[in-house]
Jmol script that loads the backbone (N, CA, C; Angstrom):
load data "model"
ATOM      1  N   MET A   1     -11.098 -16.876   5.764  1.00  0.00           N
ATOM      2  CA  MET A   1     -10.400 -16.574   4.543  1.00  0.00           C
ATOM      3  C   MET A   1      -9.251 -15.587   4.838  1.00  0.00           C
ATOM      4  N   THR A   2      -8.075 -15.897   4.385  1.00  0.00           N
ATOM      5  CA  THR A   2      -6.945 -14.995   4.626  1.00  0.00           C
ATOM      6  C   THR A   2      -7.040 -13.790   3.692  1.00  0.00           C
ATOM      7  N   ALA A   3      -6.264 -12.791   3.992  1.00  0.00           N
ATOM      8  CA  ALA A   3      -6.247 -11.581   3.151  1.00  0.00           C
ATOM      9  C   ALA A   3      -5.801 -11.926   1.725  1.00  0.00           C
ATOM     10  N   ILE A   4      -4.808 -12.785   1.614  1.00  0.00           N
ATOM     11  CA  ILE A   4      -4.327 -13.152   0.290  1.00  0.00           C
ATOM     12  C   ILE A   4      -5.381 -13.907  -0.493  1.00  0.00           C
ATOM     13  N   GLU A   5      -6.097 -14.826   0.191  1.00  0.00           N
ATOM     14  CA  GLU A   5      -7.176 -15.563  -0.468  1.00  0.00           C
ATOM     15  C   GLU A   5      -8.298 -14.618  -0.916  1.00  0.00           C
ATOM     16  N   GLN A   6      -8.580 -13.668  -0.071  1.00  0.00           N
ATOM     17  CA  GLN A   6      -9.652 -12.684  -0.426  1.00  0.00           C
ATOM     18  C   GLN A   6      -9.208 -11.806  -1.587  1.00  0.00           C
ATOM     19  N   LEU A   7      -7.950 -11.408  -1.584  1.00  0.00           N
ATOM     20  CA  LEU A   7      -7.433 -10.603  -2.731  1.00  0.00           C
ATOM     21  C   LEU A   7      -7.514 -11.405  -4.028  1.00  0.00           C
ATOM     22  N   LYS A   8      -7.108 -12.663  -3.972  1.00  0.00           N
ATOM     23  CA  LYS A   8      -7.172 -13.502  -5.190  1.00  0.00           C
ATOM     24  C   LYS A   8      -8.634 -13.597  -5.669  1.00  0.00           C
ATOM     25  N   HIS A   9      -9.536 -13.794  -4.755  1.00  0.00           N
ATOM     26  CA  HIS A   9     -10.968 -13.912  -5.105  1.00  0.00           C
ATOM     27  C   HIS A   9     -11.485 -12.641  -5.736  1.00  0.00           C
ATOM     28  N   GLU A  10     -11.204 -11.521  -5.094  1.00  0.00           N
ATOM     29  CA  GLU A  10     -11.678 -10.218  -5.597  1.00  0.00           C
ATOM     30  C   GLU A  10     -11.095  -9.885  -6.946  1.00  0.00           C
ATOM     31  N   VAL A  11      -9.773 -10.064  -7.088  1.00  0.00           N
ATOM     32  CA  VAL A  11      -9.130  -9.740  -8.374  1.00  0.00           C
ATOM     33  C   VAL A  11      -9.584 -10.658  -9.464  1.00  0.00           C
ATOM     34  N   GLY A  12      -9.895 -11.897  -9.125  1.00  0.00           N
ATOM     35  CA  GLY A  12     -10.381 -12.843 -10.128  1.00  0.00           C
ATOM     36  C   GLY A  12     -11.711 -12.420 -10.754  1.00  0.00           C
ATOM     37  N   GLN A  13     -12.449 -11.553 -10.101  1.00  0.00           N
ATOM     38  CA  GLN A  13     -13.746 -11.096 -10.601  1.00  0.00           C
ATOM     39  C   GLN A  13     -13.667  -9.812 -11.378  1.00  0.00           C
ATOM     40  N   LEU A  14     -12.467  -9.172 -11.481  1.00  0.00           N
ATOM     41  CA  LEU A  14     -12.327  -7.909 -12.132  1.00  0.00           C
ATOM     42  C   LEU A  14     -12.058  -8.064 -13.620  1.00  0.00           C
ATOM     43  N   PRO A  15     -12.461  -7.079 -14.429  1.00  0.00           N
ATOM     44  CA  PRO A  15     -12.055  -7.070 -15.821  1.00  0.00           C
ATOM     45  C   PRO A  15     -10.530  -6.872 -15.896  1.00  0.00           C
ATOM     46  N   GLU A  16      -9.938  -7.353 -16.973  1.00  0.00           N
ATOM     47  CA  GLU A  16      -8.463  -7.360 -17.079  1.00  0.00           C
ATOM     48  C   GLU A  16      -7.851  -5.975 -16.883  1.00  0.00           C
ATOM     49  N   SER A  17      -8.483  -4.928 -17.447  1.00  0.00           N
ATOM     50  CA  SER A  17      -7.904  -3.590 -17.317  1.00  0.00           C
ATOM     51  C   SER A  17      -7.870  -3.136 -15.860  1.00  0.00           C
ATOM     52  N   LEU A  18      -8.896  -3.439 -15.113  1.00  0.00           N
ATOM     53  CA  LEU A  18      -8.944  -3.052 -13.712  1.00  0.00           C
ATOM     54  C   LEU A  18      -8.005  -3.904 -12.888  1.00  0.00           C
ATOM     55  N   ALA A  19      -7.902  -5.208 -13.216  1.00  0.00           N
ATOM     56  CA  ALA A  19      -6.944  -6.084 -12.538  1.00  0.00           C
ATOM     57  C   ALA A  19      -5.517  -5.581 -12.717  1.00  0.00           C
ATOM     58  N   GLN A  20      -5.199  -5.042 -13.905  1.00  0.00           N
ATOM     59  CA  GLN A  20      -3.866  -4.498 -14.137  1.00  0.00           C
ATOM     60  C   GLN A  20      -3.617  -3.257 -13.261  1.00  0.00           C
ATOM     61  N   GLU A  21      -4.630  -2.426 -13.069  1.00  0.00           N
ATOM     62  CA  GLU A  21      -4.517  -1.268 -12.188  1.00  0.00           C
ATOM     63  C   GLU A  21      -4.228  -1.729 -10.759  1.00  0.00           C
ATOM     64  N   VAL A  22      -4.942  -2.747 -10.313  1.00  0.00           N
ATOM     65  CA  VAL A  22      -4.742  -3.277  -8.964  1.00  0.00           C
ATOM     66  C   VAL A  22      -3.312  -3.835  -8.824  1.00  0.00           C
ATOM     67  N   LEU A  23      -2.875  -4.585  -9.835  1.00  0.00           N
ATOM     68  CA  LEU A  23      -1.528  -5.120  -9.815  1.00  0.00           C
ATOM     69  C   LEU A  23      -0.472  -4.030  -9.753  1.00  0.00           C
ATOM     70  N   ASP A  24      -0.630  -2.981 -10.587  1.00  0.00           N
ATOM     71  CA  ASP A  24       0.305  -1.882 -10.592  1.00  0.00           C
ATOM     72  C   ASP A  24       0.374  -1.226  -9.199  1.00  0.00           C
ATOM     73  N   PHE A  25      -0.770  -1.037  -8.590  1.00  0.00           N
ATOM     74  CA  PHE A  25      -0.828  -0.425  -7.276  1.00  0.00           C
ATOM     75  C   PHE A  25      -0.106  -1.299  -6.245  1.00  0.00           C
ATOM     76  N   LEU A  26      -0.400  -2.598  -6.230  1.00  0.00           N
ATOM     77  CA  LEU A  26       0.250  -3.501  -5.302  1.00  0.00           C
ATOM     78  C   LEU A  26       1.741  -3.533  -5.466  1.00  0.00           C
ATOM     79  N   LEU A  27       2.205  -3.506  -6.690  1.00  0.00           N
ATOM     80  CA  LEU A  27       3.643  -3.488  -6.940  1.00  0.00           C
ATOM     81  C   LEU A  27       4.265  -2.228  -6.431  1.00  0.00           C
ATOM     82  N   SER A  28       3.586  -1.087  -6.606  1.00  0.00           N
ATOM     83  CA  SER A  28       4.135   0.194  -6.085  1.00  0.00           C
ATOM     84  C   SER A  28       4.163   0.192  -4.555  1.00  0.00           C
ATOM     85  N   VAL A  29       3.143  -0.388  -3.937  1.00  0.00           N
ATOM     86  CA  VAL A  29       3.151  -0.459  -2.451  1.00  0.00           C
ATOM     87  C   VAL A  29       4.311  -1.343  -1.992  1.00  0.00           C
ATOM     88  N   ARG A  30       4.496  -2.490  -2.657  1.00  0.00           N
ATOM     89  CA  ARG A  30       5.588  -3.365  -2.275  1.00  0.00           C
ATOM     90  C   ARG A  30       6.954  -2.697  -2.441  1.00  0.00           C
ATOM     91  N   GLN A  31       7.146  -1.984  -3.509  1.00  0.00           N
ATOM     92  CA  GLN A  31       8.420  -1.278  -3.748  1.00  0.00           C
ATOM     93  C   GLN A  31       8.640  -0.184  -2.718  1.00  0.00           C
ATOM     94  N   ARG A  32       7.574   0.595  -2.406  1.00  0.00           N
ATOM     95  CA  ARG A  32       7.704   1.666  -1.437  1.00  0.00           C
ATOM     96  C   ARG A  32       8.005   1.084  -0.038  1.00  0.00           C
ATOM     97  N   HIS A  33       7.368  -0.010   0.274  1.00  0.00           N
ATOM     98  CA  HIS A  33       7.604  -0.646   1.583  1.00  0.00           C
ATOM     99  C   HIS A  33       9.038  -1.164   1.697  1.00  0.00           C
ATOM    100  N   ALA A  34       9.543  -1.698   0.594  1.00  0.00           N
ATOM    101  CA  ALA A  34      10.898  -2.253   0.631  1.00  0.00           C
ATOM    102  C   ALA A  34      11.976  -1.192   0.615  1.00  0.00           C
ATOM    103  N   THR A  35      11.705  -0.035   0.002  1.00  0.00           N
ATOM    104  CA  THR A  35      12.758   0.978  -0.146  1.00  0.00           C
ATOM    105  C   THR A  35      12.522   2.222   0.680  1.00  0.00           C
ATOM    106  N   GLY A  36      11.384   2.367   1.325  1.00  0.00           N
ATOM    107  CA  GLY A  36      11.047   3.590   2.046  1.00  0.00           C
ATOM    108  C   GLY A  36      10.561   4.631   1.044  1.00  0.00           C
ATOM    109  N   TRP A  37      10.462   5.878   1.471  1.00  0.00           N
ATOM    110  CA  TRP A  37       9.969   6.954   0.597  1.00  0.00           C
ATOM    111  C   TRP A  37      10.982   7.180  -0.497  1.00  0.00           C
ATOM    112  N   SER A  38      10.468   7.506  -1.696  1.00  0.00           N
ATOM    113  CA  SER A  38      11.353   7.750  -2.821  1.00  0.00           C
ATOM    114  C   SER A  38      12.193   9.010  -2.569  1.00  0.00           C
ATOM    115  N   SER A  39      13.369   9.013  -3.132  1.00  0.00           N
ATOM    116  CA  SER A  39      14.319  10.127  -2.948  1.00  0.00           C
ATOM    117  C   SER A  39      13.686  11.420  -3.437  1.00  0.00           C
ATOM    118  N   GLY A  40      13.737  12.456  -2.575  1.00  0.00           N
ATOM    119  CA  GLY A  40      13.232  13.779  -2.952  1.00  0.00           C
ATOM    120  C   GLY A  40      11.742  13.936  -2.909  1.00  0.00           C
ATOM    121  N   LEU A  41      11.024  12.923  -2.390  1.00  0.00           N
ATOM    122  CA  LEU A  41       9.570  13.007  -2.377  1.00  0.00           C
ATOM    123  C   LEU A  41       9.057  14.256  -1.702  1.00  0.00           C
ATOM    124  N   PHE A  42       9.581  14.576  -0.523  1.00  0.00           N
ATOM    125  CA  PHE A  42       9.040  15.719   0.221  1.00  0.00           C
ATOM    126  C   PHE A  42       9.455  17.040  -0.399  1.00  0.00           C
ATOM    127  N   GLU A  43      10.614  17.076  -1.046  1.00  0.00           N
ATOM    128  CA  GLU A  43      11.026  18.278  -1.726  1.00  0.00           C
ATOM    129  C   GLU A  43      10.121  18.555  -2.941  1.00  0.00           C
ATOM    130  N   ARG A  44       9.610  17.490  -3.551  1.00  0.00           N
ATOM    131  CA  ARG A  44       8.738  17.631  -4.724  1.00  0.00           C
ATOM    132  C   ARG A  44       7.298  17.903  -4.344  1.00  0.00           C
ATOM    133  N   THR A  45       6.928  17.751  -3.081  1.00  0.00           N
ATOM    134  CA  THR A  45       5.527  17.922  -2.678  1.00  0.00           C
ATOM    135  C   THR A  45       5.374  19.032  -1.670  1.00  0.00           C
ATOM    136  N   ALA A  46       5.011  18.711  -0.457  1.00  0.00           N
ATOM    137  CA  ALA A  46       4.684  19.729   0.554  1.00  0.00           C
ATOM    138  C   ALA A  46       5.835  20.672   0.856  1.00  0.00           C
ATOM    139  N   GLY A  47       7.047  20.209   0.866  1.00  0.00           N
ATOM    140  CA  GLY A  47       8.165  21.074   1.169  1.00  0.00           C
ATOM    141  C   GLY A  47       8.677  21.868  -0.010  1.00  0.00           C
ATOM    142  N   ALA A  48       7.967  21.844  -1.108  1.00  0.00           N
ATOM    143  CA  ALA A  48       8.483  22.460  -2.333  1.00  0.00           C
ATOM    144  C   ALA A  48       7.789  23.767  -2.684  1.00  0.00           C
ATOM    145  N   TRP A  49       7.044  24.379  -1.816  1.00  0.00           N
ATOM    146  CA  TRP A  49       6.287  25.595  -2.147  1.00  0.00           C
ATOM    147  C   TRP A  49       7.247  26.701  -2.591  1.00  0.00           C
ATOM    148  N   LYS A  50       6.988  27.243  -3.784  1.00  0.00           N
ATOM    149  CA  LYS A  50       7.848  28.264  -4.357  1.00  0.00           C
ATOM    150  C   LYS A  50       7.139  29.596  -4.524  1.00  0.00           C
ATOM    151  N   GLY A  51       5.862  29.666  -4.159  1.00  0.00           N
ATOM    152  CA  GLY A  51       5.086  30.898  -4.316  1.00  0.00           C
ATOM    153  C   GLY A  51       5.355  31.897  -3.218  1.00  0.00           C
ATOM    154  N   GLU A  52       4.449  32.882  -3.146  1.00  0.00           N
ATOM    155  CA  GLU A  52       4.565  33.885  -2.086  1.00  0.00           C
ATOM    156  C   GLU A  52       4.433  33.224  -0.722  1.00  0.00           C
ATOM    157  N   ALA A  53       5.014  33.873   0.298  1.00  0.00           N
ATOM    158  CA  ALA A  53       4.937  33.351   1.661  1.00  0.00           C
ATOM    159  C   ALA A  53       3.443  33.230   2.040  1.00  0.00           C
ATOM    160  N   LEU A  54       3.120  32.081   2.650  1.00  0.00           N
ATOM    161  CA  LEU A  54       1.745  31.882   3.086  1.00  0.00           C
ATOM    162  C   LEU A  54       1.571  32.587   4.462  1.00  0.00           C
ATOM    163  N   GLU A  55       0.432  33.216   4.611  1.00  0.00           N
ATOM    164  CA  GLU A  55       0.134  33.923   5.829  1.00  0.00           C
ATOM    165  C   GLU A  55      -1.271  33.619   6.260  1.00  0.00           C
ATOM    166  N   ARG A  56      -1.416  33.255   7.521  1.00  0.00           N
ATOM    167  CA  ARG A  56      -2.738  32.936   8.062  1.00  0.00           C
ATOM    168  C   ARG A  56      -3.464  34.236   8.390  1.00  0.00           C
ATOM    169  N   GLY A  57      -4.631  34.386   7.848  1.00  0.00           N
ATOM    170  CA  GLY A  57      -5.432  35.581   8.081  1.00  0.00           C
ATOM    171  C   GLY A  57      -6.028  35.611   9.472  1.00  0.00           C
ATOM    172  N   PRO A  58      -6.663  36.706   9.820  1.00  0.00           N
ATOM    173  CA  PRO A  58      -7.296  36.814  11.142  1.00  0.00           C
ATOM    174  C   PRO A  58      -8.428  35.778  11.300  1.00  0.00           C
ATOM    175  N   GLN A  59      -8.558  35.262  12.505  1.00  0.00           N
ATOM    176  CA  GLN A  59      -9.551  34.250  12.765  1.00  0.00           C
ATOM    177  C   GLN A  59     -10.735  34.850  13.537  1.00  0.00           C
ATOM    178  N   ASN A  60     -11.917  34.378  13.237  1.00  0.00           N
ATOM    179  CA  ASN A  60     -13.106  34.834  13.942  1.00  0.00           C
ATOM    180  C   ASN A  60     -13.144  34.192  15.329  1.00  0.00           C
ATOM    181  N   GLU A  61     -13.998  34.703  16.173  1.00  0.00           N
ATOM    182  CA  GLU A  61     -14.171  34.119  17.500  1.00  0.00           C
ATOM    183  C   GLU A  61     -14.827  32.724  17.302  1.00  0.00           C
ATOM    184  N   PRO A  62     -14.453  31.760  18.112  1.00  0.00           N
ATOM    185  CA  PRO A  62     -15.075  30.436  17.962  1.00  0.00           C
ATOM    186  C   PRO A  62     -16.547  30.491  18.341  1.00  0.00           C
ATOM    187  N   GLU A  63     -17.356  29.677  17.660  1.00  0.00           N
ATOM    188  CA  GLU A  63     -18.756  29.642  17.957  1.00  0.00           C
ATOM    189  C   GLU A  63     -19.013  29.082  19.354  1.00  0.00           C
ATOM    190  N   GLN A  64     -20.088  29.511  19.991  1.00  0.00           N
ATOM    191  CA  GLN A  64     -20.463  29.022  21.286  1.00  0.00           C
ATOM    192  C   GLN A  64     -21.282  27.745  21.107  1.00  0.00           C
ATOM    193  N   ARG A  65     -20.899  26.698  21.760  1.00  0.00           N
ATOM    194  CA  ARG A  65     -21.596  25.427  21.646  1.00  0.00           C
ATOM    195  C   ARG A  65     -22.232  25.042  22.972  1.00  0.00           C
ATOM    196  N   LEU A  66     -23.239  24.195  22.890  1.00  0.00           N
ATOM    197  CA  LEU A  66     -23.911  23.727  24.088  1.00  0.00           C
ATOM    198  C   LEU A  66     -22.978  22.785  24.830  1.00  0.00           C
ATOM    199  N   GLU A  67     -23.065  22.771  26.148  1.00  0.00           N
ATOM    200  CA  GLU A  67     -22.281  21.860  26.965  1.00  0.00           C
ATOM    201  C   GLU A  67     -22.779  20.448  26.756  1.00  0.00           C
ATOM    202  N   LEU A  68     -21.865  19.489  26.680  1.00  0.00           N
ATOM    203  CA  LEU A  68     -22.247  18.085  26.581  1.00  0.00           C
ATOM    204  C   LEU A  68     -22.562  17.576  27.978  1.00  0.00           C
ATOM    205  N   GLU A  69     -23.504  16.679  28.024  1.00  0.00           N
ATOM    206  CA  GLU A  69     -23.884  16.133  29.339  1.00  0.00           C
ATOM    207  C   GLU A  69     -23.178  14.842  29.603  1.00  0.00           C
TER     208      GLU A  69
END
end "model"
wireframe off; spacefill off
backbone 0.3
color backbone group
C-alpha cells in the first residue's frame, strides 16, 4: 500500500471534524514546503527574546558513572 493509499484509508475512517484538522495540517505542510519558512518566523520565535539577558548558572560536577563493557 502506498503512503497516499494509506492516508486515504486512514482519513476515510475519521469523523468529519478530525478529517478537517488533518486536511488543514496537510495543506499547511504543502504550503510551507512550496514556499519555505514564512517571512519573519525566526524573529517571531526563538530569535525574538525581549526579556532580561539569559545567563547560565553554575553547573554541578558531572555524576560518576560505571564504565561500559
